[in-house]
Every structure is written in structure tokens, then in C-alpha cells.
C-alpha positions in Angstrom: 9.7 12.5 -16.6 6.0 12.3 -17.3 6.7 12.2 -21.1 9.1 9.3 -20.5 6.5 7.4 -18.5 4.0 7.9 -21.4 6.6 6.6 -24.0 7.5 3.7 -21.8 3.8 2.8 -21.3 3.3 2.7 -25.1 6.4 0.6 -25.6 5.4 -1.8 -22.8 1.9 -2.2 -24.2 3.3 -2.9 -27.7 5.7 -5.5 -26.2 2.8 -6.9 -24.1 4.9 -6.5 -21.0 2.1 -6.6 -18.5 4.2 -6.0 -15.4 5.8 -2.9 -16.8 2.4 -1.7 -18.0 0.9 -2.1 -14.6 3.7 -0.4 -12.7 3.8 2.6 -15.2 0.1 3.0 -14.9 0.3 3.0 -11.1 3.0 5.7 -11.3 1.0 7.8 -13.8 -2.0 7.4 -11.5 0.0 8.6 -8.5 1.3 11.5 -10.4 -2.1 12.4 -11.7 -3.6 12.2 -8.2 -0.9 14.5 -6.8 -1.5 17.0 -9.7 -5.2 17.0 -9.0 -4.7 17.5 -5.3 -2.3 20.4 -6.0 -4.6 21.8 -8.7 -1.7 22.5 -11.0 1.1 20.7 -12.9 3.9 19.0 -10.9 7.5 20.2 -11.0 10.2 17.7 -11.7 11.2 17.8 -8.0 7.6 16.9 -7.0 7.5 14.1 -9.5 10.8 12.8 -8.1 9.4 12.9 -4.5 6.4 10.9 -5.6 8.5 8.3 -7.4 10.8 8.0 -4.3 7.7 7.5 -2.1 6.5 4.7 -4.5 9.9 3.1 -4.4 9.9 3.3 -0.6 6.5 1.7 -0.4 7.7 -1.2 -2.5 10.8 -1.6 -0.3 8.7 -1.7 2.9 6.4 -4.3 1.3 9.3 -6.4 0.3 10.6 -6.4 3.9 7.1 -7.3 5.3 6.6 -10.1 2.8 10.0 -11.5 3.5 9.3 -11.5 7.3 6.0 -13.2 6.6 7.8 -15.8 4.5 5.9 -15.0 1.3 8.8 -15.0 -1.2 6.5 -14.9 -4.3 5.0 -11.6 -3.3 8.4 -10.3 -2.2 9.8 -11.1 -5.6 6.9 -9.4 -7.4 7.4 -6.3 -5.3 11.1 -6.4 -6.1 10.4 -6.6 -9.8 8.1 -3.5 -9.4 10.8 -1.7 -7.4 13.4 -2.3 -10.2 11.0 -0.8 -12.8 10.4 2.3 -10.5 14.1 2.7 -9.9 14.6 3.3 -13.7 12.9 6.6 -13.3 14.7 7.8 -10.1 17.7 10.0 -10.3 21.1 8.5 -9.5 21.6 8.3 -5.8 24.2 10.4 -4.1 27.5 8.8 -3.3 28.7 8.7 0.3 31.2 11.4 -0.4 28.7 13.7 -2.1 26.3 13.3 0.8 29.1 13.9 3.3 30.0 17.1 1.5 26.4 18.2 1.5 26.1 17.6 5.2 29.4 19.5 5.9 28.2 22.4 3.8 24.8 22.5 5.5 26.5 22.5 9.0 28.8 25.3 7.9 26.0 27.3 6.4 23.7 27.0 9.4 26.3 27.6 12.0 25.9 31.0 13.6 28.9 32.3 15.7 30.0 29.7 18.2 26.6 28.0 18.3 26.2 24.7 16.4 23.0 24.4 14.3 20.1 22.2 15.4 20.3 18.7 13.9 16.8 18.8 12.6 17.6 22.0 10.6 20.7 20.4 9.1 18.8 17.3 8.2 16.0 19.3 6.5 18.5 21.4 4.6 20.3 18.4 3.3 17.0 16.6 2.4 16.0 19.7 0.4 19.4 19.9 -1.4 19.5 16.2 -2.1 16.2 16.4 -3.9 15.2 12.7 -3.5 18.7 11.4 -4.3 19.2 10.2 -0.7 17.0 8.8 1.9 16.0 10.7 5.0 17.2 8.0 7.4 20.6 7.9 5.7 20.9 11.6 5.9 19.8 11.6 9.6 22.4 9.0 10.5 25.2 10.9 8.8 24.2 14.2 10.4 24.1 12.5 13.8 27.6 11.1 13.3 29.0 14.4 12.1 27.4 16.4 14.9 28.1 14.1 17.8 
């Protein structure tokens, strides 16, 4: 992933695409900061988590700007989000996510006792690896376990 970011940065610089250059530099900076904090190289899963976090920040900013009536900034954040999404893995479909939840519930069930919702949510989040949002997983687990 980091090699792809480096290639895309060079391509964007040659194409004089300032927006893409800016976003890719921000992503590289976030990854570098995380690697420094960890004091070692990042795994692909850790890189994905950081990219998901960056995308989530842009999504929250879009919502805030739209509520404030600042459509220009919301559009700029949307453009950044679209660039970041190119680097994210394909999101899980509803069916795939439902199967993961069912498998986690079955796996964590002991005897007649149903597992704790938090444990199921955490297990699915770990299995999804950034391909599904935590709130989406929590809603599905709550529906399945109610």
C-alpha cells in the first residue's frame, strides 16, 4: 500500500494534480507518524486502519460543513474522501457481513449462554479488517441478538 502511495504521489506530481498530491502527502504523513509511534514498520492491517480513520475524519467533516451550510468546504472534503477511498479495500456486502456476524455468534456461544454483544462486535470488527464500519457492525449484531 505504501509503495502504491509513493507511485501515485509521483504520478500526481508529474500531472500537477495538486489536490491528489496534497491528500497523498497527508496519508503518507499519517502513516509515517504511526510508524514512528510504533517504532517499527506498519502491517497492511494497520495501514488499512489508518486509511479508514482518515476517511472517517473526512466523512465527519463533510457532515459538519453541510450542517454549517459551507458547501464549498464540504465539496473539497468530498473530493479528498474520494481519493482516500481508492486506497481502501472493497467494503463487505450486507450478506458477507451478516455471515460474519452469524459465524462470530456461533463461535462465541458457550453451551446455552449467548455471547456478550460487545465480544461479538469486537470479533467481527477484527475479522472485517476495516472493510466495514463499527457502527454498521454494531447495528447488525444488535438486530441479530435481540
